[in-house]
TORTIFI-595159 format. One record per residue (C-alpha): residue number from 1; x, y, z; residue in three letters. Coordinates in steps of 0.02 Angstrom, whole numbers, m for minus. Example, Ala and Ser with C-alpha at 12.3 -4.5 7.8 and 13.67 -1.06 7.14 Angstrom:
2
R    i    east   north      up   aa
R    1     615    m225     390  ALA
R    2     684     m53     357  SER
// end
This chain:
271
R    i    east   north      up   aa
R    1    6092    6266    4910  MET
R    2    6199    6410    4851  LEU
R    3    6336    6347    4713  ALA
R    4    6465    6432    4601  GLU
R    5    6551    6372    4469  PHE
R    6    6722    6417    4391  TYR
R    7    6842    6382    4237  CYS
R    8    7031    6380    4235  PRO
R    9    7118    6466    4118  ARG
R   10    7241    6330    4134  TRP
R   11    7238    6253    3958  GLY
R   12    7160    6391    3877  SER
R   13    7306    6500    3851  GLU
R   14    7318    6501    3672  GLN
R   15    7139    6594    3683  LEU
R   16    7152    6795    3724  SER
R   17    7079    6855    3877  TRP
R   18    6919    6932    3781  GLU
R   19    6877    6775    3686  ASP
R   20    6910    6649    3855  PHE
R   21    6786    6744    3957  CYS
R   22    6654    6777    3828  ALA
R   23    6665    6578    3786  ARG
R   24    6673    6540    3994  VAL
R   25    6516    6642    4002  LYS
R   26    6437    6570    3867  LEU
R   27    6451    6383    3951  GLU
R   28    6362    6442    4095  GLY
R   29    6493    6460    4228  TYR
R   30    6499    6596    4370  ASP
R   31    6687    6642    4344  GLY
R   32    6859    6619    4312  ILE
R   33    6991    6527    4415  GLU
R   34    7160    6604    4351  VAL
R   35    7337    6591    4396  GLY
R   36    7432    6755    4434  ILE
R   37    7626    6734    4402  ALA
R   38    7756    6818    4500  ASN
R   39    7810    6904    4344  SER
R   40    7645    6965    4302  ALA
R   41    7628    7164    4278  GLY
R   42    7498    7278    4319  GLN
R   43    7445    7301    4147  LYS
R   44    7414    7117    4122  GLU
R   45    7313    7087    4271  MET
R   46    7210    7261    4244  ASP
R   47    7159    7173    4084  GLU
R   48    7115    7018    4176  ILE
R   49    7003    7100    4308  TRP
R   50    6929    7221    4186  ASN
R   51    6877    7088    4042  LEU
R   52    6815    6972    4194  ALA
R   53    6699    7108    4241  HIS
R   54    6652    7159    4074  LYS
R   55    6585    6975    4042  HIS
R   56    6499    6980    4231  GLU
R   57    6614    6844    4282  LEU
R   58    6685    6817    4468  LYS
R   59    6877    6774    4488  LEU
R   60    6972    6666    4602  ILE
R   61    7162    6704    4587  ALA
R   62    7287    6567    4610  GLN
R   63    7455    6570    4682  PHE
R   64    7553    6439    4595  TYR
R   65    7715    6499    4555  ASP
R   66    7814    6413    4714  SER
R   67    7946    6309    4652  ALA
R   68    8119    6395    4757  ASN
R   69    8180    6272    4872  PRO
R   70    8263    6415    4971  GLU
R   71    8133    6449    5109  PHE
R   72    8209    6639    5133  SER
R   73    8163    6671    4962  LYS
R   74    8017    6579    4948  HIS
R   75    7947    6666    5076  PHE
R   76    7983    6844    4995  ASP
R   77    7911    6803    4825  ILE
R   78    7760    6734    4916  TYR
R   79    7733    6890    5017  GLY
R   80    7759    6999    4862  ALA
R   81    7634    6890    4762  TRP
R   82    7525    6933    4900  LEU
R   83    7532    7108    4891  GLU
R   84    7526    7118    4703  LYS
R   85    7365    7048    4737  ILE
R   86    7300    7151    4870  GLU
R   87    7216    7285    4783  SER
R   88    7136    7164    4646  TYR
R   89    6936    7100    4699  PRO
R   90    6944    6915    4723  CYS
R   91    6808    6794    4783  VAL
R   92    6958    6701    4860  LYS
R   93    7126    6638    4833  ILE
R   94    7182    6474    4802  ASP
R   95    7366    6457    4860  SER
R   96    7469    6317    4798  GLN
R   97    7578    6352    4979  THR
R   98    7749    6288    5033  GLY
R   99    7836    6154    4991  ARG
R  100    7873    5956    5035  ASP
R  101    8027    5984    5086  ILE
R  102    7996    6118    5200  PHE
R  103    7979    6094    5391  SER
R  104    7815    6122    5482  PHE
R  105    7876    6281    5546  GLU
R  106    7928    6338    5377  GLN
R  107    7764    6300    5301  ASN
R  108    7660    6387    5449  GLN
R  109    7754    6552    5432  LYS
R  110    7683    6560    5237  LEU
R  111    7518    6509    5310  ILE
R  112    7530    6635    5437  LEU
R  113    7577    6771    5300  ALA
R  114    7423    6705    5226  ALA
R  115    7304    6736    5375  SER
R  116    7374    6911    5387  GLN
R  117    7335    6959    5221  PHE
R  118    7162    6905    5236  THR
R  119    7153    7002    5397  SER
R  120    7205    7151    5304  ARG
R  121    7091    7124    5160  THR
R  122    6947    7012    5185  GLY
R  123    7012    6905    5048  ILE
R  124    7017    6718    5115  GLU
R  125    7164    6606    5057  VAL
R  126    7127    6424    5010  MET
R  127    7298    6316    5042  HIS
R  128    7279    6193    4904  GLU
R  129    7314    6017    4936  THR
R  130    7425    5981    4795  HIS
R  131    7582    5869    4772  ARG
R  132    7741    5959    4801  HIS
R  133    7663    6092    4919  LYS
R  134    7639    6067    5094  CYS
R  135    7481    5967    5089  LEU
R  136    7531    5848    4965  PHE
R  137    7476    5701    5052  ALA
R  138    7327    5654    5174  ALA
R  139    7398    5607    5332  HIS
R  140    7523    5774    5316  ILE
R  141    7370    5880    5300  ALA
R  142    7299    5794    5439  LYS
R  143    7433    5843    5553  ASP
R  144    7433    6034    5490  TYR
R  145    7239    6039    5506  LEU
R  146    7249    5984    5688  GLN
R  147    7388    6107    5735  LYS
R  148    7321    6257    5632  ILE
R  149    7113    6230    5656  PRO
R  150    7090    6407    5576  GLU
R  151    7174    6357    5419  MET
R  152    7050    6335    5255  LYS
R  153    7082    6232    5114  ILE
R  154    7055    6190    4934  THR
R  155    7008    6006    4914  LEU
R  156    7096    5929    4765  ASP
R  157    7088    5756    4811  VAL
R  158    7143    5684    4659  SER
R  159    7324    5731    4715  HIS
R  160    7293    5628    4878  TRP
R  161    7224    5479    4780  VAL
R  162    7393    5481    4684  CYS
R  163    7511    5520    4820  VAL
R  164    7420    5371    4943  GLY
R  165    7395    5261    4785  GLU
R  166    7232    5223    4862  SER
R  167    7059    5276    4877  PHE
R  168    7112    5344    5048  LEU
R  169    7005    5192    5118  GLU
R  170    7111    5190    5302  ASP
R  171    7127    5374    5304  GLN
R  172    6949    5414    5344  THR
R  173    6998    5536    5489  GLU
R  174    7100    5645    5370  ALA
R  175    6972    5642    5247  ILE
R  176    6832    5703    5370  GLN
R  177    6955    5826    5427  LEU
R  178    6983    5899    5262  ALA
R  179    6804    5893    5220  ILE
R  180    6774    6015    5369  ALA
R  181    6910    6148    5331  HIS
R  182    6879    6154    5135  ALA
R  183    6811    6308    5066  GLY
R  184    6827    6259    4896  HIS
R  185    6826    6120    4788  ILE
R  186    6953    6073    4619  HIS
R  187    6826    5951    4535  ALA
R  188    6979    5836    4459  ARG
R  189    6965    5637    4462  VAL
R  190    7130    5549    4508  GLY
R  191    7147    5359    4514  TYR
R  192    7263    5264    4615  THR
R  193    7410    5289    4502  GLU
R  194    7392    5460    4436  GLY
R  195    7305    5639    4466  PRO
R  196    7191    5642    4326  GLN
R  197    7077    5473    4233  VAL
R  198    7097    5505    4055  THR
R  199    6897    5534    4049  ASP
R  200    6762    5563    4190  PRO
R  201    6623    5511    4072  ARG
R  202    6705    5342    4029  ALA
R  203    6638    5187    4112  GLU
R  204    6805    5131    4173  GLU
R  205    6821    5281    4272  TRP
R  206    6671    5269    4359  GLN
R  207    6730    5195    4523  PRO
R  208    6849    5334    4539  ALA
R  209    6715    5459    4493  VAL
R  210    6600    5397    4631  ALA
R  211    6745    5406    4755  ALA
R  212    6774    5594    4725  HIS
R  213    6576    5643    4715  LEU
R  214    6556    5554    4884  ALA
R  215    6690    5674    4955  TRP
R  216    6622    5817    4865  TRP
R  217    6458    5786    4940  ASP
R  218    6523    5803    5104  GLY
R  219    6585    5982    5069  ILE
R  220    6418    6021    4996  ALA
R  221    6328    5964    5131  GLU
R  222    6417    6048    5250  ARG
R  223    6408    6218    5159  LYS
R  224    6213    6196    5139  LYS
R  225    6202    6170    5337  GLN
R  226    6294    6333    5363  HIS
R  227    6206    6418    5233  GLY
R  228    6389    6469    5143  GLU
R  229    6390    6466    4965  THR
R  230    6496    6321    4875  LEU
R  231    6626    6356    4755  THR
R  232    6697    6229    4632  ILE
R  233    6812    6239    4484  THR
R  234    6805    6091    4375  SER
R  235    7006    6077    4354  GLU
R  236    7047    5950    4221  PHE
R  237    7204    5982    4154  GLY
R  238    7303    6001    3988  PRO
R  239    7460    5892    3947  TYR
R  240    7547    5811    4044  PRO
R  241    7393    5788    4159  TYR
R  242    7285    5760    3995  MET
R  243    7393    5638    3900  VAL
R  244    7427    5631    3714  TYR
R  245    7377    5482    3599  LEU
R  246    7545    5368    3585  PRO
R  247    7668    5438    3463  GLY
R  248    7586    5615    3431  SER
R  249    7519    5785    3511  THR
R  250    7339    5750    3479  THR
R  251    7257    5751    3669  PRO
R  252    7167    5581    3723  ILE
R  253    7007    5685    3737  THR
R  254    6963    5874    3749  ASN
R  255    7004    5961    3911  GLN
R  256    6879    6110    3880  TRP
R  257    6739    5966    3848  GLU
R  258    6791    5870    4001  VAL
R  259    6766    6035    4106  ASN
R  260    6597    6093    4047  VAL
R  261    6547    5919    4082  TYR
R  262    6616    5893    4272  MET
R  263    6523    6085    4278  MET
R  264    6366    6028    4224  GLN
R  265    6373    5861    4318  LEU
R  266    6391    5981    4484  LEU
R  267    6267    6089    4435  LYS
R  268    6120    5962    4430  LYS
R  269    6193    5869    4580  ARG
R  270    6200    6029    4698  TYR
R  271    6093    6159    4619  LEU
// end
């Protein structure tokens, strides 16, 4: 099947864009996923896209800067971000859309703005299943997907495992609906008390890894049946997702190595 693997910029901000892109290419990724701040200017964005092109890396842009609790301001911020990104070529956009405190109708307006952006540009927007955002829990997302059947999502199921404090055994219908609507995967492994296991290579976390692999397998199989490209970002994060050793600022494991491990694991599984 066709599959592409993306490296997150998140956690590597200490590297120059040149060094980051070179390292990503060397590891064997197909592209990068980059959070674009509301404050990002043309000079910064031109540098990112030019260096991705130089290193033959594809790019997924991420909208994440959505904390404003006042809906009218939030809506304007989102619209301005979409307008800013419009002239930059992206494989797709990962959007941490809306807020958990907004009504369905308010979040629906944001989703409609994204749909209108896609109609103008041809760039698909994937609404991420993320805590604090509109799709923060499986049962909530189920309602959105049933009411907005054209909606596509980035499935980061680690958040739902944490929010639901379970491996979602009693939410099969919501999970199957999410798999059917997933256009992108964030491959991070969560557990019942948090969104990120300490190290997916460790034996004690293998039941959690197996649960996530089963969900991702469902997306991969659907993509294969439809002849579509599967896109995956291995998205284990830095502190505070990656906890420190007690009394220190030393991460409990190496974020970069974990993400490369996840990329290689899933390459072997899906290619």
